[in-house]
C-alpha positions in Angstrom: 19.7 16.7 9.1 22.2 16.8 6.2 19.8 16.1 3.4 22.5 16.0 0.7 24.5 13.5 2.7 21.5 11.2 3.0 20.8 11.4 -0.7 24.5 10.6 -1.4 24.3 7.6 0.9 21.1 6.3 -0.8 22.7 6.6 -4.2 26.0 5.1 -3.1 24.1 2.0 -1.8 22.7 1.5 -5.3 26.2 1.8 -6.9 27.7 -0.6 -4.3 25.1 -3.2 -5.0 25.6 -2.9 -8.8 22.0 -1.9 -9.4 22.2 1.8 -10.1 20.1 2.4 -13.2 21.5 4.3 -16.1 19.3 5.9 -18.8 20.9 5.1 -22.2 20.3 7.7 -24.8 18.6 5.6 -27.5 16.9 7.1 -30.5 15.0 4.7 -32.7 15.6 5.0 -36.4 12.2 5.6 -38.1 11.2 2.7 -40.5 14.3 0.7 -39.4 13.2 -0.6 -36.0 14.8 -2.5 -34.2 17.8 -0.4 -35.3 18.5 2.7 -33.2 21.2 5.3 -32.6 23.0 5.2 -29.2 24.4 8.6 -28.1 27.3 7.9 -25.7 28.0 10.3 -22.8 30.9 11.7 -24.8 28.6 12.7 -27.6 29.7 9.9 -30.0 26.9 8.1 -31.8 26.7 4.4 -32.7 24.1 2.4 -34.5 22.8 -0.5 -32.4 20.0 -3.1 -32.4 17.4 -3.0 -29.6 16.6 -6.3 -28.0 14.7 -5.2 -25.0 11.9 -3.0 -26.3 8.3 -3.5 -25.5 7.2 -2.5 -29.0 6.9 -6.2 -29.6 5.6 -6.1 -33.1 7.3 -2.9 -34.4 3.9 -1.1 -34.7 5.4 2.2 -33.3 6.8 2.9 -36.8 4.1 1.2 -38.9 2.9 3.6 -41.7 -0.7 3.1 -40.8 0.0 4.2 -37.2 2.3 7.1 -37.9 0.0 8.5 -40.7 -3.0 8.3 -38.3 -1.0 10.4 -35.8 0.0 12.9 -38.4 -3.5 13.3 -39.8 -4.9 13.9 -36.2 -2.3 16.5 -35.5 -3.3 18.3 -38.7 -6.9 18.3 -37.4 -6.5 19.0 -33.7 -3.0 19.9 -32.9 -0.7 18.4 -30.2 -2.3 18.3 -26.8 -5.8 17.6 -25.6 -6.2 20.8 -23.6 -7.6 19.4 -20.4 -9.2 16.5 -18.6 -12.0 14.5 -20.2 -14.5 16.5 -18.2 -12.9 19.9 -19.2 -12.4 20.3 -22.9 -10.2 17.1 -23.3 -12.9 14.8 -24.8 -12.9 14.4 -28.6 -14.1 12.1 -31.3 -10.6 10.5 -31.2 -11.1 9.4 -27.6 -14.5 8.1 -28.3 -13.4 6.1 -31.3 -10.5 4.5 -29.4 -12.7 3.5 -26.5 -15.2 1.9 -29.0 -12.2 0.1 -30.7 -11.1 -1.3 -27.3 -14.6 -2.4 -26.3 -14.9 -4.2 -29.6 -11.5 -5.8 -29.3 -12.4 -7.4 -26.0 -16.1 -8.0 -26.8 -17.1 -5.8 -23.9 -19.8 -3.1 -23.6 -17.4 -0.2 -23.0 -13.8 0.9 -22.8 -12.1 3.7 -20.8 -8.7 5.1 -21.8 -6.0 6.4 -19.5 -2.6 8.1 -19.9 -0.9 4.8 -19.1 -1.7 1.2 -18.1 -0.1 2.0 -14.8 -2.6 4.8 -14.3 -5.5 2.5 -15.4 -4.5 -0.2 -12.9 -4.0 2.2 -10.0 -7.1 4.3 -10.7 -9.4 1.4 -11.2 -8.3 -0.9 -8.4 -8.2 2.0 -5.9 -11.8 3.0 -6.7 -13.4 -0.4 -6.5 -13.6 -0.3 -2.7 -15.6 2.9 -3.0 -18.1 1.2 -5.4 -18.3 -2.0 -3.3 -18.2 -1.2 0.5 -16.5 -3.9 2.4 -14.6 -5.1 -0.7 -11.9 -7.7 -0.2 -9.2 -7.9 -3.0 -7.2 -11.1 -3.5 -4.0 -10.4 -5.4 -1.4 -12.6 -7.0 2.0 -12.3 -5.3 3.7 -11.3 -8.5 1.3 -8.7 -9.7 2.7 -5.5 -11.2 3.6 -2.5 -9.0 0.7 -0.6 -10.5 -1.8 -3.2 -9.3 -0.2 -3.3 -5.9 -0.3 0.5 -5.6 -4.0 0.6 -6.7 -4.9 -2.0 -4.1 -3.0 -0.2 -1.4 -4.6 3.1 -2.2 -8.0 1.5 -2.0 -7.5 1.0 1.7 -9.6 -2.2 1.7 -8.9 -5.7 3.1 -6.5 -7.5 0.9 -5.0 -11.0 0.7 -2.0 -12.1 -1.3 -2.1 -15.6 -2.8 1.1 -17.4 -3.8 2.0 -16.9 -7.5 -0.4 -18.8 -9.7 -1.3 -21.1 -6.8 -5.0 -21.7 -7.2 -5.0 -24.0 -4.2 -3.8 -21.2 -2.0 -6.3 -18.9 -3.5 -9.1 -21.3 -2.7 -8.0 -21.6 0.9 -8.1 -17.8 1.2 -11.5 -17.6 -0.4 -12.9 -20.3 1.9 -11.7 -18.2 4.9 -13.6 -15.1 3.9 -17.3 -14.2 4.6 -19.5 -15.7 1.9 -21.5 -12.5 1.5 -18.5 -10.1 1.3 -17.8 -8.5 -2.1 -14.5 -9.8 -3.6 -12.2 -9.2 -6.5 -9.5 -11.5 -7.7 -6.7 -9.5 -9.4 -4.1 -11.2 -11.5 -2.1 -11.1 -14.8 -2.3 -13.1 -18.0 1.4 -12.9 -18.8 3.9 -12.1 -16.1 6.6 -10.1 -17.8 9.7 -11.0 -15.9 9.5 -14.8 -16.3 7.0 -15.0 -19.1 4.7 -17.4 -17.4 0.9 -17.5 -17.8 -1.8 -17.0 -15.2 -4.2 -19.9 -14.7 -7.2 -17.9 -16.1 -9.7 -20.7 -16.3 -9.1 -22.0 -12.8 -9.3 -18.5 -11.3 -12.5 -17.9 -13.2 -13.9 -21.2 -11.8 -13.1 -20.0 -8.3 -14.6 -16.6 -8.9 -17.8 -18.2 -10.0 -17.9 -20.5 -7.0 -17.2 -17.8 -4.5 -19.1 -15.0 -6.2 -16.1 -12.8 -6.9 -15.3 -10.4 -9.7 -12.2 -11.0 -11.9 -9.7 -8.3 -12.8 -7.0 -9.3 -15.3 -3.9 -7.3 -16.5 -3.3 -8.2 -20.1 -0.7 -5.6 -20.9 2.0 -8.1 -22.2 -0.6 -10.1 -24.2 -2.8 -7.6 -26.0 -2.0 -7.4 -29.7 0.1 -10.6 -29.3 -2.3 -13.5 -28.6 -5.8 -14.5 -29.7 -7.4 -14.5 -33.1 -7.7 -10.7 -33.1 -5.0 -9.8 -30.6 -7.2 -9.4 -27.5 -4.8 -11.4 -25.3 -4.6 -14.7 -23.5 -8.3 -14.6 -22.3 -9.4 -14.4 -26.0 -6.9 -17.1 -27.0 -8.4 -19.4 -24.4 -12.0 -18.4 -25.1 -12.4 -16.9 -21.6 -13.0 -13.2 -22.3 -16.6 -13.4 -21.3 -15.6 -14.7 -17.8 -13.4 -11.7 -17.0 -15.2 -8.7 -15.5 -12.5 -6.0 -16.0 -9.6 -6.3 -18.5 -6.6 -3.9 -18.3 -4.5 -3.3 -21.3 -1.9 -1.0 -22.8 -1.2 0.7 -26.1 2.5 1.1 -25.2 3.7 -2.4 -26.0 2.4 -4.5 -28.9 0.3 -1.6 -30.2 3.4 0.6 -30.3 2.0 3.9 -29.0 1.3 4.9 -25.4 -1.5 4.9 -22.9 -3.7 2.3 -21.2 -7.3 1.2 -20.8 -9.9 -0.9 -19.1 -12.7 -2.8 -20.9 -15.7 -3.9 -18.9 -19.5 -3.5 -18.7 -21.0 -0.1 -19.5 -22.0 0.3 -15.9 -18.6 -0.6 -14.5 -16.8 1.8 -16.9 -19.3 4.6 -16.1 -18.7 4.1 -12.4 -14.9 4.1 -12.7 -14.9 7.3 -14.9 -17.2 9.0 -12.4 -15.5 8.1 -9.2 -11.8 7.4 -9.8 -9.6 10.5 -9.0 -6.8 9.1 -11.2 -9.1 9.5 -14.2 -11.1 12.6 -13.3 -8.1 14.8 -12.5 -5.7 13.6 -15.3 -5.3 15.5 -18.6 -6.6 13.3 -21.4 -4.5 11.5 -23.9 -3.5 13.8 -26.8 -5.9 13.2 -29.7 -3.1 12.3 -32.1 -2.0 9.6 -29.7 -5.5 8.3 -29.5 -5.8 8.2 -33.3 -2.5 6.3 -33.6 -3.5 3.8 -31.0 -6.9 3.2 -32.6 -5.2 2.6 -36.0 -2.8 0.1 -34.4 -5.6 -1.8 -32.6 -7.7 -1.9 -35.7 -4.8 -3.1 -37.9 -3.7 -5.9 -35.5 -7.3 -7.2 -35.2 -7.0 -8.3 -38.9 -3.2 -9.1 -39.1 -2.6 -12.4 -37.4 0.4 -13.1 -39.5 2.4 -10.6 -37.4 1.6 -12.6 -34.3 2.6 -15.9 -36.0 6.0 -14.4 -37.0 6.5 -13.0 -33.6 6.0 -16.4 -31.9 8.3 -18.0 -34.4 11.0 -15.5 -33.6 10.7 -16.1 -29.9 10.8 -19.9 -30.3 13.8 -19.7 -32.5 15.8 -17.5 -30.1 14.9 -19.7 -27.1 16.0 -22.8 -29.0 19.3 -21.3 -29.9 20.1 -20.0 -26.4 19.1 -23.3 -24.9 21.5 -24.9 -27.4 24.3 -22.9 -25.8 23.3 -24.1 -22.3 22.3 -20.7 -21.1 20.0 -20.6 -18.1 16.8 -19.8 -20.0 13.3 -19.8 -18.4 10.7 -20.8 -21.0 7.1 -20.9 -20.1 6.0 -20.8 -23.8 5.4 -17.0 -24.1 7.3 -14.4 -26.1 9.4 -13.3 -23.1 13.0 -14.6 -23.1 14.7 -14.2 -19.7 18.3 -15.3 -19.3 19.2 -15.6 -15.6 22.5 -14.2 -14.4 21.9 -14.1 -10.6 24.4 -11.3 -9.9 23.7 -7.6 -10.4 27.3 -6.6 -11.1 27.7 -9.3 -13.8 24.3 -8.5 -15.2 25.3 -4.9 -15.6 28.7 -5.9 -17.1 27.0 -8.1 -19.7 24.6 -5.4 -20.6 27.4 -2.8 -20.9 29.7 -5.1 -23.0 26.9 -6.1 -25.3 26.1 -2.5 -26.0 29.7 -1.1 -26.3 31.4 -4.0 -28.1 28.6 -5.6 -30.1 26.0 -2.9 -30.6 23.3 -4.9 -28.9 21.1 -3.1 -26.4 19.5 -5.1 -23.5 18.9 -3.6 -20.1 19.8 -5.5 -16.9 16.8 -6.4 -14.8 17.7 -6.0 -11.1 16.0 -5.6 -7.7 13.4 -4.3 -7.0 11.9 -5.3 -10.3 13.0 -8.9 -9.5 14.1 -10.4 -6.2 17.8 -10.2 -5.3 19.7 -13.2 -6.7 17.4 -13.5 -9.7 19.0 -10.7 -11.8 18.5 -11.3 -15.5 18.7 -10.1 -19.1 15.3 -10.0 -20.6 15.1 -10.3 -24.4 12.1 -9.5 -26.5 12.5 -10.8 -30.1 10.2 -9.4 -32.7 9.1 -10.1 -36.2 11.4 -7.3 -37.4 14.6 -8.8 -35.9 16.4 -10.4 -38.8 18.2 -13.8 -38.8 21.5 -11.9 -39.0 20.6 -9.9 -35.9 19.8 -13.1 -34.1 23.1 -14.6 -35.1 25.0 -11.6 -33.8 23.1 -11.8 -30.4 23.7 -15.5 -29.9 27.4 -15.3 -30.8 27.9 -12.3 -28.5 26.2 -14.0 -25.6 28.2 -17.2 -26.1 31.5 -15.2 -25.9 30.6 -13.0 -23.0 29.0 -15.8 -20.9 32.4 -17.6 -20.9 34.2 -14.4 -20.2 32.1 -13.9 -17.1 32.6 -17.5 -15.9 28.9 -18.0 -15.6 27.5 -21.5 -15.4 25.7 -23.2 -18.2 23.0 -25.9 -18.1 23.4 -29.4 -19.5 22.6 -28.8 -23.2 20.8 -32.2 -23.4 18.2 -31.2 -20.8 
């Protein structure tokens, strides 16, 4: 076997399809987000505006958050020094878990190195806790949820995306006394549509199933205190396990679950993905706690964010660009061609100083390639003008179709 040749073939296939992923060297400018410095391959630097970041509210550079991190470093240094069971448990971790539990009005929280880790570790351990468990999973669930379910080695069924009728049919076909978990998301990040939380909870009650919701693209952004869509809709008490992240609206890094004290205790005691992972650095935990606490009492940031998203969607729709709008903060513009999607991204960056990454397969199905914009409260009107004008010019250059503006 010529291993190098096989690697070359695999990489060439990505280049040929136009979906080879390039890491752009982007360094955010402190206290000036969404501005950043792009370092080109030739070493030249250029100031740009980031339009695809997941720091939805700009909290990654908020003085309250950065000061909390600095203070914690002064107290405890950089790393945690081990797993939670071996020297990696501190007052900073305890405080963050209490903050998370309070945010979601749950008895307990459990923090992980990432929301991916939280999903994978939790969903994979549930079959150990409930022998004979059957998991029902939305077809568009995140890769971390899919991996967790797969690693759990239990019976699983996939219901069509947001199709509660199909979910009911699957539930009706299962043994009434079998333990079940329905796993789904509140906001699906590629299209920005919402999960039918109330309807799924109704089915869970009817068929005696647990509910597991991924709120990573909603925490900090929706609800009176930023606890997500379940809080916004008054449904938090009907969700058994809530997964969230500190890496998006809270602007730091790490993930968590919030649930009953017994559920959290069982996950931390049985999940290898938690037991054998070094704990979050104390300074990161301190920064995340400061961000969660601040956003609980700062609804105006959420209001400004929603206003920015609505404004951008209105302006792009006015140009006839193929925008999908489900009412969330996600703004996807469909291109439908990986080569043109990459071309648009490259031209926006090089010619206009606008950074948005192309979203290609396998993140989305082939033929649905898109540019995914994430407007924030810190994007100015002038930045939005630049983006809209650049897209208008490049869309025509690529000979891409437009919708009827009147629609």
